N, C-alpha and C positions, 0 to 999 in steps of 0.2 A: 536568438533563443539559446539557452545553455545546452551544452552537449550532454547527451544521455548515454552512458556506457551500455553496450548491448548485452542483454541477458535474454535468452530465449524465453518466449512466453508460451511455447508449445507445451502441452501437458506431458508430464513424465509418463503417465499411463492414461488410460481412459477413466481415471478416477473422477469423482465429482469435485475434487479439490486437490490442487497441488501447488507447491511453491518452488521457485528457483531463485537463487540469490548469488550475488557476486559483487566484487568491487575492483576498481582500478586505482585505488589509493586516493581518489578524489570523491567518488560517489559510491555508496553501497546501494545496490538496486535489489529490490524484492519484487519479483514478478509473480502475480497471483493469478491462478487459473481456476475457474469453476465457481463454487458456491461458498460464500463466507457466512457461516451461521454459528449457532451455539456449539456445534461439534468441532468446527474448524477454526474459530476465532482465536483460540488459545495458541494454536500453531502460528498464526499470522502475528499475534502479539509478540511471541518469543523471537520470531525472525526479525521483526522491526527492532526489537530491543537489541539484538545482535548488531544491527546496523548502527543504532545510536551508540552502542558501546565500542564500535570500531573506531579506528583512527581517522576515518573519512569524515570530512566536514559536512557532507551532504548525504541524506537518505532519500531515495526515490522509491515510491511504492507504485508499481505499474498495475493499475486496476482495469486496463483496457480489455482483458479477457475474462473479467468476472461476469458471471451470468446471473448471480443473485447475491444480495446482501441483506441481512436482517439487522435488528437493533443491536445485537451483540457485536456484529462487525462494525457498525457505525461507532459504537462505544470504543472499540479498539483503536480506530483511527483518531477519534477525539483525544484519547489518552496518549497516543503516539505523538500527536502534534504538541501537546503540553510537555511531554517527556523530552522531545527533541529540543524544544525551546529552552527548557531547564538546562540541558546539556550543552547549549550553545551551538546546536546543529541546525542546518537548514533541512526542512522536510518538504518534499514535493510529491504530490499525488497526481499521477497521470489519469485523466478522466476515464470513467467506464463508459459502456454503451449508453445510449439515450434511455433505454428501458431501466437499467440499473441506476443511472443518474437521477431518476425520478425520486428514489429514496432520499437522496441528498437534497433535492429541491424541496420536497415535502417538509423535511425537517429544518430547512434553512441552512443546512451545513454546507451547501454549495457556495455560500458566501463566507462561511467561517473557516473552512479548511483550505489549505494552500493548493488548489487545483491548477493544473495546466492541461491544455488540450494537446 
């Protein structure tokens, strides 16, 4: 299994949403905490775009501490996958909890997006 640089997934505060990101020159990691919805999806999209624009060949989005995702968040991840591919980058999504993963299963995106456990 490929190495994943460590970025804390602990929330910055007790906010319903927070992001942490960092890179080690090989992978740019975006750790997402809380709820990805209409109000927060733009922040996630911008952070993923920072990763795609970085010199790192790989972008990892850690969804393991996401508690909720709506269709806006799903769209961000679909667009991020396409954008990474266009830029010649590898995108990996670390799978969310089983409850949140249901949204990906229902839409069929669990087979379309590059998930890893």
